[in-house]
C-alpha positions in Angstrom: -14.8 17.1 11.4 -13.7 14.1 9.1 -10.4 12.3 9.3 -9.3 9.6 6.8 -6.1 7.4 5.9 -5.3 5.9 3.0 -3.0 3.4 1.9 -2.7 2.0 -1.9 -1.1 -0.6 -1.2 1.5 -2.1 1.7 4.9 -2.7 1.2 6.4 -4.1 -1.9 7.6 -7.9 -1.7 10.2 -7.2 -3.7 12.0 -4.1 -5.1 13.4 -3.2 -8.8 16.9 -4.9 -8.0 15.5 -8.1 -6.5 14.6 -9.1 -10.3 17.8 -8.9 -11.0 19.4 -11.0 -7.9 20.5 -13.7 -10.0 22.0 -12.1 -12.8 24.1 -10.1 -9.8 25.0 -13.6 -9.2 26.5 -14.7 -12.2 28.1 -11.3 -12.7 30.3 -11.9 -9.4 30.9 -15.1 -10.2 32.6 -14.1 -13.2 34.2 -10.9 -11.4 35.5 -13.4 -8.8 37.2 -16.0 -11.2 38.6 -13.1 -13.7 39.8 -10.8 -10.3 42.9 -13.2 -9.3 44.0 -13.7 -12.8 44.2 -10.3 -13.2 45.6 -9.2 -10.1 48.6 -11.5 -10.4 48.6 -10.6 -13.6 49.1 -6.6 -12.9 51.7 -7.9 -10.6 53.8 -9.9 -12.8 53.4 -7.7 -15.8 54.5 -4.3 -13.8 51.5 -2.9 -15.6 49.8 0.1 -14.1 46.7 -0.2 -16.7 46.3 -3.7 -15.6 46.8 -3.1 -11.9 44.3 -0.2 -12.5 41.9 -2.5 -14.3 42.7 -5.3 -11.9 41.8 -2.7 -9.0 38.4 -1.6 -10.7 37.8 -5.5 -10.7 38.5 -5.8 -7.0 35.8 -2.7 -6.2 33.5 -4.7 -8.4 33.9 -8.2 -7.0 32.7 -6.5 -3.5 30.2 -4.2 -5.0 28.5 -7.0 -6.8 28.7 -8.6 -3.7 27.3 -5.8 -1.4 24.3 -5.9 -4.2 23.5 -9.1 -3.5 23.5 -8.5 0.3 21.4 -5.0 -0.2 18.9 -7.2 -1.8 18.8 -9.7 0.6 18.2 -7.1 3.3 15.8 -5.4 1.1 13.6 -8.2 1.1 13.2 -8.7 4.5 10.1 -8.6 6.1 9.3 -5.1 8.5 9.5 -5.2 12.1 8.0 -3.1 14.8 11.2 -1.0 15.1 11.5 -0.7 11.6 8.7 -0.1 9.8 9.6 -0.1 6.5 11.7 -3.2 6.3 16.0 -2.8 5.4 14.6 -1.5 2.0 17.2 1.6 2.2 20.2 -1.0 2.8 20.1 -1.1 -1.3 20.9 3.0 -1.6 23.7 2.9 1.5 25.4 -0.2 -1.2 24.6 2.6 -3.8 26.3 5.2 -2.0 28.9 2.8 -0.3 29.5 1.6 -4.0 30.2 5.2 -5.5 32.6 6.2 -2.2 35.0 3.2 -3.0 35.3 4.0 -6.9 36.1 7.6 -6.5 38.5 6.4 -3.1 40.3 3.8 -5.4 40.6 6.0 -8.6 42.3 8.7 -6.2 44.9 5.8 -5.6 45.3 5.5 -9.2 46.2 8.7 -10.0 48.6 9.0 -7.6 50.7 5.7 -8.7 49.9 7.6 -12.6 52.0 10.3 -11.2 54.9 8.1 -9.2 55.2 6.0 -12.3 55.4 9.0 -14.3 58.4 10.0 -12.5 59.8 6.2 -12.1 59.0 4.3 -15.3 58.9 0.4 -14.4 59.3 -1.8 -16.9 56.6 -3.8 -18.9 55.5 -7.1 -20.6 53.6 -6.1 -23.3 52.6 -9.3 -24.7 51.2 -11.2 -21.2 50.0 -7.8 -20.3 47.3 -7.5 -23.3 46.8 -11.5 -23.1 45.3 -10.8 -19.5 43.4 -7.7 -20.8 41.4 -9.8 -23.4 40.3 -12.3 -21.3 38.9 -8.9 -19.0 37.3 -7.5 -22.0 35.3 -10.4 -22.5 34.2 -11.3 -19.0 33.3 -7.8 -18.6 31.6 -7.7 -21.8 29.4 -11.1 -20.3 29.0 -8.9 -17.1 27.5 -5.9 -19.0 24.8 -7.9 -20.6 23.9 -9.4 -17.6 23.4 -6.1 -15.7 22.2 -4.1 -18.8 18.3 -3.8 -18.1 18.4 -4.3 -14.7 20.9 -0.8 -14.7 17.4 1.2 -16.1 15.3 0.3 -12.7 17.7 -0.2 -9.7 20.5 2.5 -8.7 21.8 -0.7 -6.7 22.3 -2.3 -9.9 23.2 0.4 -11.3 26.3 1.4 -9.1 27.5 -2.3 -10.3 26.7 -1.8 -14.0 29.2 1.5 -13.4 31.7 -0.8 -12.0 31.9 -3.4 -14.7 31.5 -0.7 -17.8 34.4 1.1 -15.7 36.1 -2.8 -15.9 35.2 -2.7 -19.4 36.8 0.5 -20.4 39.8 -0.3 -18.5 40.7 -3.8 -20.2 40.3 -2.0 -23.6 42.5 0.6 -22.4 45.1 -1.9 -21.1 44.7 -3.6 -24.9 45.7 -0.2 -26.6 48.5 0.7 -23.7 50.1 -3.0 -24.6 50.4 -2.2 -28.3 51.8 1.0 -28.0 54.5 -0.3 -25.4 55.5 -3.2 -27.6 55.7 -1.0 -30.5 56.9 1.7 -29.6 58.5 1.5 -26.0 56.8 4.4 -24.5 56.3 3.4 -21.2 55.0 6.3 -20.3 51.6 5.2 -21.8 50.7 3.0 -19.7 50.3 5.0 -16.6 48.7 7.7 -18.8 45.9 5.0 -19.2 45.5 3.9 -16.3 45.2 7.6 -15.1 42.4 8.1 -18.2 40.6 4.4 -16.7 40.1 6.3 -13.6 39.4 9.4 -14.4 36.5 8.0 -16.8 34.2 6.7 -14.5 34.3 9.8 -11.9 31.0 11.7 -14.0 29.2 8.5 -13.6 30.1 7.7 -10.0 29.8 11.4 -9.1 25.9 10.7 -10.5 25.3 8.2 -8.7 26.7 9.3 -5.4 24.1 12.4 -5.6 21.8 10.1 -6.8 21.9 7.9 -3.8 22.1 11.0 -1.3 18.7 12.4 -2.9 17.3 9.6 -2.0 18.8 9.8 1.7 17.8 13.0 2.4 14.0 12.0 0.7 14.4 14.3 -2.2 11.5 14.1 -4.8 11.6 11.4 -7.4 13.3 12.8 -10.8 10.5 12.7 -13.1 7.4 14.0 -10.4 6.7 18.0 -10.1 5.3 19.0 -6.5 3.3 21.8 -7.9 1.8 19.5 -10.2 0.9 16.8 -7.4 -0.5 19.4 -5.2 -2.8 20.9 -8.3 -3.9 17.9 -9.5 -5.2 16.7 -6.5 -6.4 20.2 -5.8 -8.6 20.0 -8.6 -10.7 17.0 -6.8 -14.2 18.4 -6.5 -14.6 18.5 -3.0 -10.8 19.7 -2.4 -10.3 22.8 -0.9 -6.4 23.1 0.1 -4.0 20.4 -0.2 -1.3 21.1 2.3 1.8 19.2 4.0 2.5 17.1 1.1 5.4 15.2 0.2 6.8 12.4 -2.1 9.8 10.3 -2.1 11.9 7.6 -2.7 12.1 4.5 -0.2 14.3 2.2 -2.9 14.5 2.4 -6.1 10.8 1.5 -7.8 9.1 2.4 -4.7 8.2 5.9 -4.1 5.4 7.4 -1.9 3.4 10.5 -1.0 1.6 11.9 2.1 -0.5 15.2 2.5 -3.1 16.5 4.0 -6.8 17.1 2.6 -9.0 20.0 3.4 -12.7 18.3 2.1 -15.5 21.2 3.1 -18.1 18.1 3.4 -17.7 14.9 5.7 -19.8 12.9 3.3 -17.2 13.3 0.6 -14.1 12.1 2.7 -14.5 8.2 0.9 -15.3 9.4 -2.4 -12.2 12.2 -2.2 -9.8 9.1 -0.6 -10.5 6.8 -3.6 -10.5 9.9 -6.4 -7.3 10.9 -5.0 -5.6 6.9 -4.7 -6.6 6.4 -8.5 -5.0 9.8 -9.2 -1.7 9.2 -7.7 -1.8 5.6 -9.1 -2.4 6.4 -12.8 -1.1 9.5 -13.1 2.2 9.3 -11.5 2.5 5.9 -10.4 2.4 6.1 -6.9 0.5 3.2 -4.7 2.1 4.2 -1.5 -0.4 6.9 -0.5 -0.9 8.4 2.8 -3.5 10.6 3.0 -5.3 12.8 6.0 -8.3 14.2 5.2 -9.7 17.5 7.5 -11.8 19.8 8.0 -11.1 23.7 7.0 -11.8 24.5 10.7 -9.1 21.9 11.7 -6.7 22.8 8.6 -7.0 26.4 10.3 -5.2 25.6 13.3 -2.6 23.8 11.4 1.0 25.6 11.4 1.5 27.1 7.7 3.5 24.4 5.9 4.5 24.0 2.8 3.0 22.1 -0.1 
């Protein structure tokens, strides 16, 4: 009867989001600088479209700050009571960003309805001027976060918030031009509602991705059956069971499995082959494998692959 455990690597020194910490900091600085001006501008001009953009800017600042806080905690060393450290904090931050954005959207839709019923006076030129400045700030922030959004769910959440603000600024400019040219004040709440609705599908996907990770779902692009078949094809492996592949945080997947090996003398060779397979074919380095002989495996419960 042979047993063995193998870890291809320890915990990473930094997550995918950590590489973008500096860019997140710059984006936060730009957002905070402009946020105050946009909130004041929205109140002075009476524009719901501008206030909707300002509301997203406020959530941007909070989301970016939360993302940076998540990176700080994710980089902390593991402790006896938190053996994986605080890496999941990044996923919680992405989840919080998604929930806040959905809440803000709900408020904007309510305010749009109220303003359709009771239109308010709108100052077109100041509204457009503030929106142009906001557009520039958002474009710079998007450029800073673009590369990291494909690597980290946490950074992706911040990127989506900035993206929504950029589109919001464009919408505000269009609304200001229409209001100044035609006097149609109803265009302003219409654009405000459109800004809120545009980000809902992307935010919903972000929310689902965060929940999927928290529920230990199989990472996208990983076929569990293919992993089992590949491990089972290693010479000397009779059976693969209790196989799990999950994501701890963006850029860090892990797996565990039981391998039934007939000859105990083959244990080390099988472990090495499995580690190489998981790293080179599936891109997973944190691997935990338990080697068992047929007799012990027969006594195990009927676990799913």
